[in-house]
py3Dmol code that shows the C-alpha trace and the ligand (Angstrom):
import py3Dmol

protein = """\
ATOM      1  CA  MET A   1      45.180-105.015  24.075  1.00  0.00           C
ATOM      2  CA  ALA A   2      44.634-101.707  22.125  1.00  0.00           C
ATOM      3  CA  LYS A   3      44.459 -98.563  24.224  1.00  0.00           C
ATOM      4  CA  LEU A   4      42.755 -94.992  24.203  1.00  0.00           C
ATOM      5  CA  TYR A   5      45.462 -92.295  24.474  1.00  0.00           C
ATOM      6  CA  PHE A   6      44.750 -88.596  25.377  1.00  0.00           C
ATOM      7  CA  ASN A   7      47.592 -86.147  24.618  1.00  0.00           C
ATOM      8  CA  TYR A   8      46.485 -82.947  25.825  1.00  0.00           C
ATOM      9  CA  SER A   9      47.889 -79.430  25.475  1.00  0.00           C
ATOM     10  CA  THR A  10      47.136 -75.776  25.682  1.00  0.00           C
ATOM     11  CA  MET A  11      47.119 -73.553  22.260  1.00  0.00           C
ATOM     12  CA  ASN A  12      50.135 -73.429  20.028  1.00  0.00           C
ATOM     13  CA  ALA A  13      51.966 -76.306  21.704  1.00  0.00           C
ATOM     14  CA  GLY A  14      52.378 -77.935  18.432  1.00  0.00           C
ATOM     15  CA  LYS A  15      50.088 -80.841  19.006  1.00  0.00           C
ATOM     16  CA  SER A  16      49.157 -81.251  15.368  1.00  0.00           C
ATOM     17  CA  THR A  17      52.951 -81.548  14.544  1.00  0.00           C
ATOM     18  CA  VAL A  18      53.383 -84.263  17.157  1.00  0.00           C
ATOM     19  CA  LEU A  19      50.282 -86.176  15.838  1.00  0.00           C
ATOM     20  CA  LEU A  20      51.628 -85.898  12.076  1.00  0.00           C
ATOM     21  CA  GLN A  21      55.093 -87.047  13.193  1.00  0.00           C
ATOM     22  CA  ALA A  22      53.685 -90.037  15.088  1.00  0.00           C
ATOM     23  CA  SER A  23      51.398 -90.978  12.119  1.00  0.00           C
ATOM     24  CA  HIS A  24      54.516 -90.702   9.818  1.00  0.00           C
ATOM     25  CA  ASN A  25      56.466 -93.048  11.974  1.00  0.00           C
ATOM     26  CA  TYR A  26      53.881 -95.790  11.335  1.00  0.00           C
ATOM     27  CA  ARG A  27      53.761 -95.112   7.594  1.00  0.00           C
ATOM     28  CA  GLU A  28      57.539 -95.190   7.223  1.00  0.00           C
ATOM     29  CA  ARG A  29      57.301 -98.781   8.383  1.00  0.00           C
ATOM     30  CA  GLY A  30      54.725 -99.720   5.965  1.00  0.00           C
ATOM     31  CA  MET A  31      51.725 -99.495   8.221  1.00  0.00           C
ATOM     32  CA  GLN A  32      48.409 -97.570   7.548  1.00  0.00           C
ATOM     33  CA  THR A  33      46.926 -94.897   9.789  1.00  0.00           C
ATOM     34  CA  TYR A  34      43.614 -93.204  10.010  1.00  0.00           C
ATOM     35  CA  LEU A  35      43.356 -89.519  10.623  1.00  0.00           C
ATOM     36  CA  MET A  36      40.355 -87.728  11.723  1.00  0.00           C
ATOM     37  CA  THR A  37      39.780 -83.907  12.748  1.00  0.00           C
ATOM     38  CA  ALA A  38      36.758 -81.941  13.811  1.00  0.00           C
ATOM     39  CA  ALA A  39      34.712 -80.103  11.189  1.00  0.00           C
ATOM     40  CA  ILE A  40      34.657 -76.991  13.170  1.00  0.00           C
ATOM     41  CA  ASP A  41      33.090 -74.873  10.548  1.00  0.00           C
ATOM     42  CA  GLY A  42      30.225 -77.596  10.263  1.00  0.00           C
ATOM     43  CA  ARG A  43      31.457 -78.795   6.861  1.00  0.00           C
ATOM     44  CA  ALA A  44      31.795 -82.557   6.676  1.00  0.00           C
ATOM     45  CA  GLY A  45      33.788 -84.551   4.328  1.00  0.00           C
ATOM     46  CA  ALA A  46      37.388 -84.143   3.467  1.00  0.00           C
ATOM     47  CA  GLY A  47      39.696 -82.149   5.821  1.00  0.00           C
ATOM     48  CA  ARG A  48      43.325 -81.708   6.729  1.00  0.00           C
ATOM     49  CA  ILE A  49      45.398 -81.737   9.659  1.00  0.00           C
ATOM     50  CA  ALA A  50      47.894 -78.973   9.287  1.00  0.00           C
ATOM     51  CA  SER A  51      50.656 -77.992  11.437  1.00  0.00           C
ATOM     52  CA  ARG A  52      52.287 -74.447  11.834  1.00  0.00           C
ATOM     53  CA  ILE A  53      55.529 -75.743  10.695  1.00  0.00           C
ATOM     54  CA  GLY A  54      54.054 -76.294   7.255  1.00  0.00           C
ATOM     55  CA  ILE A  55      53.343 -80.108   7.054  1.00  0.00           C
ATOM     56  CA  SER A  56      49.723 -81.282   6.490  1.00  0.00           C
ATOM     57  CA  GLU A  57      47.845 -84.546   5.711  1.00  0.00           C
ATOM     58  CA  HIS A  58      44.519 -85.512   4.583  1.00  0.00           C
ATOM     59  CA  ALA A  59      42.030 -86.453   7.376  1.00  0.00           C
ATOM     60  CA  ASP A  60      38.297 -87.446   7.588  1.00  0.00           C
ATOM     61  CA  THR A  61      36.085 -84.905   9.365  1.00  0.00           C
ATOM     62  CA  PHE A  62      33.742 -85.384  12.157  1.00  0.00           C
ATOM     63  CA  THR A  63      30.672 -83.369  13.259  1.00  0.00           C
ATOM     64  CA  PRO A  64      29.068 -83.663  16.599  1.00  0.00           C
ATOM     65  CA  GLU A  65      26.273 -85.762  15.009  1.00  0.00           C
ATOM     66  CA  ASP A  66      28.702 -88.409  13.528  1.00  0.00           C
ATOM     67  CA  ASP A  67      29.055 -91.776  14.967  1.00  0.00           C
ATOM     68  CA  VAL A  68      32.864 -92.079  15.112  1.00  0.00           C
ATOM     69  CA  PHE A  69      32.829 -95.769  15.979  1.00  0.00           C
ATOM     70  CA  ALA A  70      31.105 -96.422  12.583  1.00  0.00           C
ATOM     71  CA  MET A  71      33.504 -94.246  10.943  1.00  0.00           C
ATOM     72  CA  ILE A  72      36.433 -96.234  12.329  1.00  0.00           C
ATOM     73  CA  ARG A  73      34.763 -99.541  11.568  1.00  0.00           C
ATOM     74  CA  SER A  74      34.057 -98.519   7.992  1.00  0.00           C
ATOM     75  CA  ARG A  75      37.638 -97.552   7.557  1.00  0.00           C
ATOM     76  CA  LEU A  76      38.998-100.841   8.945  1.00  0.00           C
ATOM     77  CA  ASP A  77      36.545-102.836   6.609  1.00  0.00           C
ATOM     78  CA  LYS A  78      38.613-101.131   3.727  1.00  0.00           C
ATOM     79  CA  GLY A  79      42.135-102.453   5.191  1.00  0.00           C
ATOM     80  CA  SER A  80      44.058-102.673   8.358  1.00  0.00           C
ATOM     81  CA  VAL A  81      44.933 -99.805  10.167  1.00  0.00           C
ATOM     82  CA  ALA A  82      47.852 -99.616  12.872  1.00  0.00           C
ATOM     83  CA  CYS A  83      46.542 -96.752  14.649  1.00  0.00           C
ATOM     84  CA  VAL A  84      43.766 -94.116  14.522  1.00  0.00           C
ATOM     85  CA  PHE A  85      44.682 -90.337  15.303  1.00  0.00           C
ATOM     86  CA  ILE A  86      42.226 -87.662  16.273  1.00  0.00           C
ATOM     87  CA  ASP A  87      43.093 -84.117  16.046  1.00  0.00           C
ATOM     88  CA  GLU A  88      40.858 -81.289  17.678  1.00  0.00           C
ATOM     89  CA  ALA A  89      39.593 -84.020  20.027  1.00  0.00           C
ATOM     90  CA  GLN A  90      38.230 -81.172  22.411  1.00  0.00           C
ATOM     91  CA  PHE A  91      35.444 -81.061  20.053  1.00  0.00           C
ATOM     92  CA  LEU A  92      34.148 -84.357  20.385  1.00  0.00           C
ATOM     93  CA  SER A  93      30.893 -84.950  22.214  1.00  0.00           C
ATOM     94  CA  GLU A  94      30.743 -87.165  25.415  1.00  0.00           C
ATOM     95  CA  ALA A  95      29.077 -89.770  23.494  1.00  0.00           C
ATOM     96  CA  GLN A  96      31.646 -89.672  20.703  1.00  0.00           C
ATOM     97  CA  VAL A  97      34.448 -90.308  23.309  1.00  0.00           C
ATOM     98  CA  TRP A  98      32.576 -93.323  24.340  1.00  0.00           C
ATOM     99  CA  GLN A  99      32.475 -94.362  20.792  1.00  0.00           C
ATOM    100  CA  LEU A 100      36.203 -94.168  20.665  1.00  0.00           C
ATOM    101  CA  ALA A 101      36.333 -96.370  23.841  1.00  0.00           C
ATOM    102  CA  ARG A 102      34.315 -99.013  22.251  1.00  0.00           C
ATOM    103  CA  ALA A 103      36.391 -98.796  18.971  1.00  0.00           C
ATOM    104  CA  VAL A 104      39.388 -99.579  21.188  1.00  0.00           C
ATOM    105  CA  ASP A 105      37.834-102.199  23.104  1.00  0.00           C
ATOM    106  CA  ASP A 106      35.892-103.969  20.403  1.00  0.00           C
ATOM    107  CA  LEU A 107      37.696-103.278  17.172  1.00  0.00           C
ATOM    108  CA  ASP A 108      41.140-103.514  18.965  1.00  0.00           C
ATOM    109  CA  VAL A 109      42.656-100.465  17.262  1.00  0.00           C
ATOM    110  CA  PRO A 110      44.876 -97.958  19.482  1.00  0.00           C
ATOM    111  CA  VAL A 111      43.260 -94.509  19.323  1.00  0.00           C
ATOM    112  CA  LEU A 112      45.338 -91.333  19.993  1.00  0.00           C
ATOM    113  CA  ALA A 113      43.380 -88.381  20.567  1.00  0.00           C
ATOM    114  CA  TYR A 114      45.000 -84.830  20.612  1.00  0.00           C
ATOM    115  CA  GLY A 115      43.231 -81.976  21.989  1.00  0.00           C
ATOM    116  CA  LEU A 116      43.166 -78.802  24.138  1.00  0.00           C
ATOM    117  CA  ARG A 117      42.474 -79.360  27.912  1.00  0.00           C
ATOM    118  CA  VAL A 118      40.811 -76.042  28.758  1.00  0.00           C
ATOM    119  CA  ASP A 119      39.175 -73.077  26.911  1.00  0.00           C
ATOM    120  CA  PHE A 120      39.958 -69.409  27.266  1.00  0.00           C
ATOM    121  CA  GLN A 121      37.722 -69.322  30.508  1.00  0.00           C
ATOM    122  CA  GLY A 122      39.737 -72.005  32.236  1.00  0.00           C
ATOM    123  CA  LYS A 123      36.931 -74.529  31.746  1.00  0.00           C
ATOM    124  CA  LEU A 124      37.385 -78.235  30.392  1.00  0.00           C
ATOM    125  CA  PHE A 125      36.103 -78.773  27.004  1.00  0.00           C
ATOM    126  CA  PRO A 126      33.357 -81.604  27.125  1.00  0.00           C
ATOM    127  CA  GLY A 127      35.385 -83.798  24.937  1.00  0.00           C
ATOM    128  CA  SER A 128      38.644 -83.279  27.050  1.00  0.00           C
ATOM    129  CA  ALA A 129      36.588 -83.918  30.166  1.00  0.00           C
ATOM    130  CA  THR A 130      35.592 -87.151  29.009  1.00  0.00           C
ATOM    131  CA  LEU A 131      38.825 -88.128  27.607  1.00  0.00           C
ATOM    132  CA  LEU A 132      40.321 -87.398  30.927  1.00  0.00           C
ATOM    133  CA  ALA A 133      37.867 -89.630  32.430  1.00  0.00           C
ATOM    134  CA  LEU A 134      38.231 -92.517  29.965  1.00  0.00           C
ATOM    135  CA  ALA A 135      41.518 -92.730  28.478  1.00  0.00           C
ATOM    136  CA  ASP A 136      43.913 -95.656  29.320  1.00  0.00           C
ATOM    137  CA  GLU A 137      46.894 -93.318  29.095  1.00  0.00           C
ATOM    138  CA  MET A 138      47.398 -89.527  28.983  1.00  0.00           C
ATOM    139  CA  ARG A 139      50.454 -87.285  28.071  1.00  0.00           C
ATOM    140  CA  GLU A 140      50.938 -83.672  28.072  1.00  0.00           C
ATOM    141  CA  VAL A 141      52.214 -81.881  24.989  1.00  0.00           C
ATOM    142  CA  ARG A 142      54.286 -79.098  26.641  1.00  0.00           C
ATOM    143  CA  THR A 143      54.773 -75.508  25.687  1.00  0.00           C
ATOM    144  CA  ILE A 144      55.937 -72.380  27.773  1.00  0.00           C
ATOM    145  CA  CYS A 145      54.464 -69.140  29.103  1.00  0.00           C
ATOM    146  CA  GLU A 146      56.376 -65.876  28.171  1.00  0.00           C
ATOM    147  CA  CYS A 147      57.940 -66.203  31.617  1.00  0.00           C
ATOM    148  CA  GLY A 148      59.362 -69.711  30.851  1.00  0.00           C
ATOM    149  CA  ARG A 149      57.113 -71.484  33.049  1.00  0.00           C
ATOM    150  CA  LYS A 150      54.827 -74.393  31.724  1.00  0.00           C
ATOM    151  CA  ALA A 151      51.909 -72.767  30.060  1.00  0.00           C
ATOM    152  CA  THR A 152      48.676 -74.627  30.918  1.00  0.00           C
ATOM    153  CA  MET A 153      45.996 -71.823  30.394  1.00  0.00           C
ATOM    154  CA  VAL A 154      45.209 -69.869  27.269  1.00  0.00           C
ATOM    155  CA  ILE A 155      43.660 -66.299  26.883  1.00  0.00           C
ATOM    156  CA  ARG A 156      41.525 -65.000  24.126  1.00  0.00           C
ATOM    157  CA  ARG A 157      42.502 -61.648  23.076  1.00  0.00           C
ATOM    158  CA  ASP A 158      40.505 -59.031  20.943  1.00  0.00           C
ATOM    159  CA  GLU A 159      42.016 -56.794  18.189  1.00  0.00           C
ATOM    160  CA  THR A 160      43.558 -54.477  20.866  1.00  0.00           C
ATOM    161  CA  GLY A 161      45.365 -57.215  22.755  1.00  0.00           C
ATOM    162  CA  LYS A 162      42.930 -57.110  25.660  1.00  0.00           C
ATOM    163  CA  ALA A 163      41.856 -60.462  27.198  1.00  0.00           C
ATOM    164  CA  ILE A 164      38.271 -61.274  26.630  1.00  0.00           C
ATOM    165  CA  THR A 165      36.637 -62.996  29.465  1.00  0.00           C
ATOM    166  CA  GLU A 166      33.211 -63.811  28.249  1.00  0.00           C
ATOM    167  CA  GLY A 167      31.689 -65.494  25.303  1.00  0.00           C
ATOM    168  CA  ALA A 168      31.267 -68.820  23.540  1.00  0.00           C
ATOM    169  CA  GLN A 169      33.586 -71.729  24.027  1.00  0.00           C
ATOM    170  CA  VAL A 170      34.118 -72.178  20.384  1.00  0.00           C
ATOM    171  CA  GLN A 171      34.482 -68.893  18.308  1.00  0.00           C
ATOM    172  CA  ILE A 172      34.808 -69.471  14.515  1.00  0.00           C
ATOM    173  CA  GLY A 173      36.118 -66.699  11.956  1.00  0.00           C
ATOM    174  CA  GLY A 174      36.580 -63.821  14.535  1.00  0.00           C
ATOM    175  CA  ASN A 175      39.723 -61.552  14.757  1.00  0.00           C
ATOM    176  CA  GLU A 176      40.631 -62.934  18.187  1.00  0.00           C
ATOM    177  CA  THR A 177      44.128 -64.269  18.873  1.00  0.00           C
ATOM    178  CA  TYR A 178      44.964 -66.922  21.580  1.00  0.00           C
ATOM    179  CA  VAL A 179      47.958 -66.928  23.713  1.00  0.00           C
ATOM    180  CA  SER A 180      49.177 -69.696  26.013  1.00  0.00           C
ATOM    181  CA  LEU A 181      50.124 -68.781  29.595  1.00  0.00           C
ATOM    182  CA  CYS A 182      50.932 -70.117  32.890  1.00  0.00           C
ATOM    183  CA  ARG A 183      48.136 -69.927  35.445  1.00  0.00           C
ATOM    184  CA  LYS A 184      49.628 -66.937  37.163  1.00  0.00           C
ATOM    185  CA  HIS A 185      50.030 -64.800  34.044  1.00  0.00           C
ATOM    186  CA  TRP A 186      46.766 -66.032  33.055  1.00  0.00           C
ATOM    187  CA  ARG A 187      45.090 -64.839  36.133  1.00  0.00           C
ATOM    188  CA  GLU A 188      46.892 -61.553  35.667  1.00  0.00           C
ATOM    189  CA  ALA A 189      45.778 -61.170  32.241  1.00  0.00           C
ATOM    190  CA  VAL A 190      41.989 -61.835  32.892  1.00  0.00           C
ATOM    191  CA  GLY A 191      42.079 -59.491  36.103  1.00  0.00           C
ATOM    192  CA  ASP A 192      41.833 -62.217  38.651  1.00  0.00           C
TER     193      ASP A 192
END
"""
ligand_1 = """\
1
ZN
Zn 53.961 -67.210 33.317
"""
view = py3Dmol.view(width=600, height=400)
view.addModel(protein, "pdb")
view.setStyle({"model": 0}, {"cartoon": {"style": "trace"}})
view.addModel(ligand_1, "xyz")
view.setStyle({"model": 1}, {"stick": {}})
view.zoomTo()
view.show()
């Protein structure tokens, strides 16, 4: 029985690196994988999953309008796939996570989704909330705060380094940077 997996983390935990390594392990054994990532700038078509340590792979992109079940089924029609990998899974809609669950159940293909759990305001992304509800198995990709504790939160900083506490959940093309912190230091940074 195939399963739906959710590997969650905060920013800069290296989840894309973990994803690409896991996909590589299949391919090394002669098995095919199917890689998908979010078209966060709105452009569909060919995309890449890139890790901060310099490796990258081709991936198909999905927009909020895409039927990801149909995308997976169409890929399976072209040849067998040992595993589907999805990066930026926080950007999936609730309906798309259900489509992934149907792919797992009805097409019998394992789906490994990798994504951020919470945004800079400490709120669940819709895709992550639905994955937390529906996934068969969950695993945390861990990273640490500057104090050495596990980082579970992220702050959005402006050019001057000040934490931003308001704004859209998804910000594209700005000058903001993101820093992962433990909850205590996140609360200090946002003035709680
Ligand atoms: Zn800390």
